C-alpha positions as CSV (number, residue, x, y, z in Angstrom):
1,X,-14.3,-6.7,-57.7
2,X,-15.8,-9.4,-56.4
3,X,-12.2,-11.0,-56.2
4,X,-10.6,-7.6,-54.4
5,X,-13.3,-8.2,-51.7
6,X,-12.6,-11.3,-51.1
7,X,-8.7,-10.4,-50.4
8,X,-9.9,-7.4,-48.3
9,X,-11.9,-10.1,-46.4
10,X,-9.6,-12.6,-45.9
11,X,-7.0,-9.7,-45.2
12,X,-8.8,-8.3,-42.4
13,X,-9.4,-11.8,-41.1
14,X,-5.2,-12.3,-41.2
15,X,-4.7,-9.3,-39.2
16,X,-7.5,-10.3,-37.0
17,X,-6.3,-13.4,-36.3
18,X,-2.8,-12.1,-36.1
19,X,-4.0,-9.2,-33.6
20,X,-5.7,-11.9,-31.2
21,X,-2.6,-14.2,-31.4
22,X,-0.3,-11.5,-30.5
23,X,-2.7,-10.2,-27.2
24,X,-2.8,-14.0,-26.3
25,X,0.7,-13.7,-26.5
26,X,1.4,-10.8,-24.3
27,X,-1.0,-11.6,-21.9
28,X,0.2,-14.7,-21.2
29,X,3.3,-12.7,-19.9
30,X,1.6,-10.4,-18.6
31,X,2.2,-10.0,-14.7
32,X,-0.5,-9.9,-12.3
33,X,-0.9,-7.0,-9.7
34,X,-3.2,-5.9,-6.6
35,X,-3.1,-4.0,-3.6
36,X,-4.4,-4.3,-0.8
37,X,-5.5,-2.0,2.3
38,X,-2.8,-2.9,5.1
39,X,-4.2,-0.4,7.8
40,X,-7.7,-1.8,7.2
41,X,-6.6,-5.2,7.6
42,X,-4.8,-4.4,10.9
43,X,-6.9,-2.5,12.2
44,X,-9.6,-5.2,11.5
45,X,-7.6,-7.6,13.7
46,X,-8.5,-8.0,17.2
47,X,-4.5,-9.0,18.2
48,X,-3.6,-5.5,16.5
49,X,-6.6,-4.1,18.4
50,X,-5.3,-5.2,21.7
51,X,-1.4,-4.6,21.3
52,X,-2.6,-0.7,20.4
53,X,-4.9,-0.2,23.2
54,X,-1.6,-1.7,25.3
55,X,0.4,0.3,23.5
56,X,-1.8,3.8,24.0
57,X,-2.0,2.7,28.0
58,X,1.7,2.4,28.2
59,X,2.4,5.7,26.7
60,X,-0.2,7.8,28.6
61,X,1.1,6.3,31.4
62,X,4.4,7.2,30.7
63,X,3.3,10.9,29.5
64,X,1.6,11.0,33.2
65,X,5.2,10.4,35.0
66,X,6.8,12.9,32.7
67,X,4.2,15.1,33.3
68,X,4.7,14.5,36.9
69,X,8.1,15.2,36.8
70,X,8.2,18.6,35.1
71,X,5.6,20.1,37.7
72,X,8.0,19.2,40.3
73,X,10.7,20.9,38.2
74,X,8.8,23.7,38.0
75,X,7.6,23.7,42.2
76,X,11.2,23.9,42.3
77,X,12.0,26.3,40.1
78,X,8.9,28.5,41.6
79,X,10.1,27.8,45.0
80,X,14.1,28.9,43.7
81,X,12.6,32.4,42.4
82,X,11.0,33.1,45.5
83,X,14.0,32.6,47.7
84,X,16.7,33.7,45.5
85,X,17.5,37.0,47.0
86,X,18.0,35.1,50.5
87,X,20.3,32.9,49.2
88,X,24.2,33.6,48.5
89,X,25.4,33.3,45.2
90,X,27.0,29.4,46.0
91,X,23.6,27.9,47.0
92,X,22.0,30.1,44.3
93,X,24.5,28.5,41.7
94,X,23.7,24.9,43.2
95,X,20.1,25.1,43.2
96,X,20.6,26.2,39.7
97,X,22.5,23.3,38.7
98,X,20.1,21.1,40.5
99,X,16.9,22.5,38.2
100,X,19.1,21.9,35.4
101,X,20.0,18.7,36.0
102,X,16.5,17.3,37.2
103,X,15.2,19.0,33.5
104,X,17.9,17.0,31.4
105,X,17.4,13.8,33.9
106,X,13.6,14.1,32.4
107,X,14.5,15.0,28.8
108,X,16.1,12.0,29.0
109,X,13.6,10.0,30.5
110,X,11.4,11.0,27.6
111,X,13.6,10.5,25.0
112,X,14.2,6.7,26.5
113,X,10.5,6.3,26.8
114,X,9.6,8.0,23.1
115,X,12.3,8.7,21.2
116,X,13.3,6.4,18.1
117,X,14.8,3.8,20.1
118,X,13.0,3.9,22.7
119,X,11.1,1.8,25.0
120,X,7.4,2.3,23.4
121,X,9.5,1.8,19.8
122,X,10.8,-1.6,21.2
123,X,7.1,-2.6,23.0
124,X,5.7,-1.5,19.8
125,X,8.3,-3.9,17.7
126,X,6.9,-6.9,20.6
127,X,3.5,-6.5,20.2
128,X,3.0,-5.6,16.8
129,X,5.5,-7.2,14.7
130,X,4.0,-10.7,15.3
131,X,0.6,-9.1,13.6
132,X,2.5,-7.9,11.1
133,X,4.4,-10.9,10.6
134,X,1.0,-12.9,10.3
135,X,-0.7,-10.8,8.0
136,X,2.4,-10.6,5.6
137,X,2.6,-14.3,5.5
138,X,-1.4,-14.2,4.8
139,X,-0.7,-12.1,1.9
140,X,2.5,-14.1,0.6
141,X,0.2,-17.1,1.0
142,X,-2.8,-15.7,-1.0
143,X,-0.3,-14.0,-3.8
144,X,1.3,-17.2,-4.4
145,X,-2.0,-19.4,-4.3
146,X,-3.4,-16.8,-6.7
147,X,-0.8,-16.2,-9.0
148,X,-0.2,-12.4,-8.3
149,X,3.2,-11.5,-8.8
150,X,3.0,-8.2,-6.8
151,X,0.9,-6.6,-3.8
152,X,1.0,-3.2,-2.9
153,X,-0.1,-1.3,0.1
154,X,-2.7,1.0,-0.6
155,X,-2.2,2.8,2.5
156,X,0.9,3.8,1.5
157,X,2.9,2.8,4.1
158,X,4.6,-0.4,3.3
159,X,4.8,0.0,-0.5
160,X,5.7,-3.1,-1.9
161,X,4.1,-6.2,0.4
162,X,5.1,-9.1,-1.7
163,X,7.2,-9.6,-5.2
164,X,7.3,-12.8,-7.0
165,X,11.5,-13.4,-7.0
166,X,11.5,-14.2,-10.7
167,X,11.2,-10.6,-11.4
168,X,14.0,-9.4,-8.9
169,X,16.7,-8.3,-11.2
170,X,19.0,-6.9,-8.5
171,X,22.1,-9.4,-9.6
172,X,21.8,-9.0,-12.7
173,X,22.3,-5.1,-12.5
174,X,25.2,-5.8,-10.0
175,X,26.2,-8.1,-12.6
176,X,25.6,-5.3,-14.9
177,X,28.0,-2.8,-12.8
178,X,30.5,-5.2,-12.1
179,X,29.9,-5.7,-8.4
């Protein structure tokens, strides 16, 4: 009976020791993961706030200009409607084309200012990119110094911000595919 208790006690100690060794073996290879709120970081940056203010002012200026142009077109159209009964067919067609062309020009102006590759997008790249680069560099330095393997963006805009290159298995998959 005593022998059985001793064996059970030793067995429990061995199991505990084995479990503890396994834990340390697996935890030493564990990846360290963290997240940051990139929006909060950027909004806390005075440089980012200045850039955002400049962009807001520029966008407001362009919206006013476009609105003024649409008001002019509306005036042309109202004048055209009031006078169209007195116009010949040729003059009426000419005025309609003039109004249509002005509308196209204003739509093009709007697209060139606010479109996906428009002036506002380019200005945003010019003003905000340096701030973003500074933040990304700080995050990368922090991750490297503190031993993090992955850092994600909590706000969801950027996804993964930093990853340790040793976990990049892209070339292995390409090799597997024969590329």
